[in-house]
NUKEMI-249935 format. One record per residue (C-alpha): residue number from 1; residue in one letter; x, y, z. Coordinates in Angstrom, 3 decimals. Each point is the difference from the previous one (the first is absolute). Example, Ala and Ser with C-alpha at 12.3 -4.5 7.8 and 13.67 -1.06 7.14 Angstrom:
     i   aa          u          v          w
     1    A     12.300     -4.500      7.800
     2    S      1.370      3.440     -0.660
This chain:
     i   aa          u          v          w
     1    M    -20.364     51.490    -54.135
     2    K     -0.214      3.107      2.170
     3    K     -1.529     -2.012      2.836
     4    A      2.772     -2.602     -0.257
     5    V      2.687      2.697      0.196
     6    L     -1.675      1.572      3.023
     7    F     -0.274     -3.400      1.683
     8    L      3.706     -0.747     -0.553
     9    A      0.938      3.450      1.285
    10    F     -2.130     -0.575      3.104
    11    C      1.672     -3.390      0.630
    12    A      3.461      1.501     -0.403
    13    A     -0.846      2.823      2.384
    14    A     -1.435     -2.421      2.539
    15    F      3.140     -2.161     -0.149
    16    S      2.226      3.048      0.360
    17    V     -1.862      1.211      3.082
    18    K      0.093     -3.485      1.507
    19    A      3.719     -0.364     -0.679
    20    Q      0.844      3.361      1.505
    21    F     -1.579     -0.907      3.323
    22    V      1.335     -3.525      0.602
    23    S      1.126     -0.093      3.627
    24    A     -0.305     -3.631      1.164
    25    G      0.790     -3.440     -1.360
    26    K      2.600     -2.709     -0.398
    27    I      3.056     -0.131     -2.252
    28    D      1.914     -3.121     -1.016
    29    Y      3.701      0.637     -0.626
    30    E      2.574     -2.226     -1.669
    31    R      3.596      0.526      1.067
    32    K      2.760     -1.246     -2.315
    33    V      3.637     -0.233      1.056
    34    S      2.597     -0.650     -2.703
    35    L      2.008     -2.643      1.810
    36    K      2.532     -0.423     -2.810
    37    R      0.700      3.739     -0.134
    38    Q      0.498      0.098      3.760
    39    L      2.457     -2.870     -0.065
    40    Q      1.915      1.470     -2.935
    41    T      1.008      2.934      2.209
    42    E      2.079     -2.391      2.148
    43    D      2.836     -0.080     -2.539
    44    D      2.687     -1.220      2.397
    45    N     -1.958     -2.941      1.410
    46    E      0.921     -3.234     -1.791
    47    W     -2.851     -1.979      1.553
    48    V     -2.504      2.585     -1.232
    49    K      1.487     -0.182     -3.504
    50    S     -0.543     -3.755      0.007
    51    M     -3.669      0.429      0.936
    52    I     -1.008      2.654     -2.556
    53    N     -1.318     -2.489     -2.550
    54    K     -1.893     -2.015      2.603
    55    V     -2.078      2.712      1.651
    56    A     -3.407      1.249     -1.114
    57    Q     -0.149      3.111     -2.164
    58    F     -2.399      1.584      2.502
    59    T     -1.551     -0.671      3.361
    60    I     -3.656      1.075     -0.073
    61    S     -2.081      0.741      3.093
    62    D     -3.647      0.970      0.479
    63    F     -1.089      2.706      2.436
    64    T     -3.342      1.619      0.772
    65    M     -0.858      3.419      1.363
    66    T     -3.393      0.929      1.398
    67    F     -0.602      3.715      0.345
    68    N     -2.438      2.768      0.785
    69    K      0.388      3.730      0.527
    70    D      1.237     -0.499      3.580
    71    A      2.423     -2.941     -0.243
    72    S      1.537     -2.811     -2.037
    73    E      1.380     -3.438      0.793
    74    Y      2.540     -1.663     -2.289
    75    E      1.027     -3.628      0.460
    76    F      1.742     -2.945     -1.614
    77    V     -2.260     -2.705     -1.490
    78    K      2.192     -2.610     -1.667
    79    E      3.061     -0.721     -2.084
    80    Q     -0.740     -1.139     -3.546
    81    E      1.628     -3.132     -1.359
    82    V      2.717      0.729     -2.540
    83    K      2.460     -2.107     -1.985
    84    G      3.453     -0.163      1.548
    85    M      1.546      0.447      3.434
    86    T     -1.278      2.859      2.159
    87    F      1.877     -0.479      3.303
    88    S     -3.393     -0.243      1.709
    89    W      1.039     -2.190      2.946
    90    G     -0.900      2.769      2.442
    91    P     -1.577      3.477      0.223
    92    Q      1.992      2.487     -2.055
    93    P      0.802      3.106      2.072
    94    G     -2.541      2.770     -0.371
    95    R     -1.869     -1.712     -2.819
    96    E     -3.169     -1.148      1.777
    97    N     -0.764      3.278      1.742
    98    K     -3.338      0.905      1.522
    99    V     -0.772      3.716     -0.003
   100    Y     -2.905      1.906      1.561
   101    A     -0.173      3.695     -0.908
   102    D     -2.293      2.244      2.036
   103    F     -0.606      3.021     -2.242
   104    K     -2.297      1.676      2.521
   105    N      2.571      0.043      2.814
   106    R      3.050     -0.028     -2.317
   107    T      1.578     -3.092      1.554
   108    L      1.503     -3.210     -1.402
   109    R      0.230     -3.503      1.470
   110    S      2.128     -2.571     -1.835
   111    Q      1.301     -3.474      0.741
   112    K      3.263     -0.942     -1.698
   113    Q      1.974     -3.234      0.094
   114    V      3.769     -0.208      0.243
   115    Y      0.795     -3.715      0.052
   116    E     -1.022     -1.287      3.473
   117    N     -1.124      3.448      1.209
   118    D     -3.334      1.761     -0.481
   119    Y      0.045      3.767      0.473
   120    L     -3.099      2.048      0.768
   121    V      0.491      3.599     -1.118
   122    E     -2.456      2.640      1.223
   123    E      0.733      3.601     -0.933
   124    P     -1.348      3.028     -1.924
   125    L     -0.976     -0.565     -3.632
   126    P      3.196      0.584     -2.035
   127    A      0.202      3.136     -2.113
   128    F      1.431     -0.389     -3.516
   129    R      1.164      2.830     -2.255
   130    W     -1.618     -0.914     -3.296
   131    K      0.792      1.530     -3.374
   132    I     -3.033     -0.408     -2.264
   133    E      0.794     -0.481     -3.687
   134    S     -2.010      0.005     -3.229
   135    D      0.310     -3.711     -0.934
   136    M     -3.262     -1.953      0.035
   137    R     -0.909     -3.687     -0.206
   138    M     -3.063     -2.191      0.547
   139    I      0.068     -2.368      2.974
   140    A     -2.923     -2.302      0.861
   141    G     -2.251      2.157     -2.170
   142    Y      0.975      3.337      1.607
   143    P      2.016      2.847     -1.541
   144    C      3.050      0.554      2.201
   145    R      2.550      2.810      0.172
   146    K      3.674     -0.481      0.783
   147    A      1.687      1.347      3.139
   148    V      3.517     -0.501      1.382
   149    T      1.515      0.147      3.498
   150    L      3.063     -1.250      1.914
   151    I      0.514     -2.248      3.009
   152    C      3.267     -0.484      1.891
   153    D      1.204      3.276     -1.589
   154    S      0.821     -1.523     -3.397
   155    V     -2.330     -2.916     -0.810
   156    V     -2.472      1.042     -2.715
   157    V     -3.657     -1.014      0.331
   158    V     -2.334      0.424     -2.995
   159    A     -3.761      0.042      0.595
   160    F     -3.069      0.177     -2.234
   161    Y     -3.105      1.345      1.725
   162    T     -3.590      0.607     -1.049
   163    D     -2.037      2.945      1.201
   164    Q     -3.143     -1.981     -0.809
   165    I      0.502     -1.793      3.326
   166    M     -0.037      2.821      2.500
   167    V      2.114     -1.612      2.726
   168    S      3.640      1.029      0.422
   169    G      1.450     -3.459      0.584
   170    G      1.820     -2.846     -1.689
   171    P      2.024     -3.199      0.466
   172    E      2.218     -0.338      3.066
   173    G      0.120      3.361      1.807
   174    F     -0.054      2.254     -3.064
   175    N     -2.446      2.902      0.050
   176    G     -0.234      3.740     -0.537
   177    L     -1.106      0.213     -3.644
   178    P     -3.339      1.464     -1.173
   179    G     -1.478     -3.469     -0.480
   180    M      0.635     -3.713      0.430
   181    I      3.294     -1.561     -1.147
   182    L     -0.746     -2.907     -2.345
   183    G      3.537     -0.495     -1.306
   184    L      3.354      0.155      1.777
   185    A      3.602     -0.776     -0.985
   186    V      3.284      0.012      1.913
   187    P      2.640     -0.500     -2.728
   188    R      2.894     -0.649      2.395
   189    L     -1.976     -2.887      1.495
   190    Y     -1.074     -1.188     -3.481
   191    T     -3.540     -0.093      1.362
   192    T     -3.415      1.210     -1.158
   193    W     -3.489      0.058      1.489
   194    F     -2.988      0.307     -2.338
   195    A     -3.725     -0.179      0.677
   196    T     -1.679     -2.840     -1.863
   197    N     -3.552      0.618      1.201
   198    V     -1.948      2.736      1.789
   199    S     -3.262     -0.849      1.771
   200    L     -2.116      2.974      1.066
   201    D     -2.021     -1.689      2.725
   202    A     -0.270      1.733      3.363
   203    A      2.931     -1.011      2.190
   204    D      0.197     -0.478      3.758
   205    V      3.643      0.684      0.806
   206    K      1.372     -1.105      3.361
   207    P      3.563     -0.049      1.373
   208    F      1.679     -3.396     -0.227
   209    T      0.801     -1.974      3.151
   210    P      3.785     -0.064      0.485
   211    A      1.841     -3.299      0.428
   212    K      0.484     -0.795      3.698
   213    K      3.776     -0.041     -0.367
   214    S      0.176      3.399     -1.733
   215    K      2.575      2.454      1.284
   216    K     -1.423      3.507      0.214
   217    T      2.347      2.569     -1.536
   218    T      0.333      2.953     -2.362
   219    T      1.318     -0.124     -3.573
   220    S      3.236      1.784      0.952
   221    E      0.651     -2.356      2.929
   222    M     -0.730     -3.068     -2.143
   223    L      2.320      1.182     -2.782
   224    Q      2.801      0.756      2.462
   225    T     -0.286     -3.523      1.402
   226    V      0.013     -1.570     -3.469
   227    Q      2.878      2.156     -1.279
   228    K      2.095     -0.945      3.019
   229    S     -0.589     -3.734     -0.456
   230    T      0.510      0.052     -3.802
   231    K      2.923      2.421     -0.319
   232    D      2.172     -2.742     -1.520
   233    W     -2.648     -1.275     -2.421
   234    G      0.911      2.307     -2.882
   235    K     -2.670      0.740     -2.611
   236    Y     -2.474     -2.405      1.571
   237    G      0.118      1.983      3.248
   238    S     -0.828      3.202     -1.886
   239    N     -2.886     -1.704     -1.816
   240    L     -1.392     -1.201      3.308
   241    V     -0.026      3.539      1.403
   242    W     -1.795      1.263     -3.132
   243    W     -2.637     -2.745      0.278
   244    L     -0.671      0.909      3.621
   245    S     -0.267      3.701     -0.890
   246    L     -3.020     -0.554     -2.273
């Protein structure tokens, strides 16, 4: 009995040490957008009201992120099939982003779509002011702690990170927590990102090759262009700016 207890203690200790030093691998994320909730915000649009019962409850997309201690690359994989209409006749703005984060040099490269335009953003890694809270939850087998920040001055972003993966990264361009972000929610976009699987194989992370037609810009320049062209679009214009700010 004593030997069995010692063996279990040794296994637990070995797992703990291994978990504390994870610094490379691949994460599969599932992003869910509540399409019905988004459409219900357009109260004054009669066409939207007529479509509420026809659209899918959610759109669900798969993303992957490969990472090591120096960099990460996050990219769109595919859209899952769901029951109902999804308005998927073309790329949805900002929703198939590619993001390369260089932690060593503190830089970020991202490619974002806005209808017929592809923007290539290259700038310093964004700095977020996180407030770490006490709430905990398990995601993909890892204990994760809650943290909250803002984008666009007032849009709340909720993250769940694990310090058992010692890389300060996450989906899209989010970073700056003492571990990897495995869960993310932006309530005003009715959207969540959650890890479904974590593979701890060594990862070779390389910057993506931009689309040939990409327009090189900064986030502020891109948002100014979009705000100018969508100033009469009401709530949808605001949502578009928030998507592109991720």
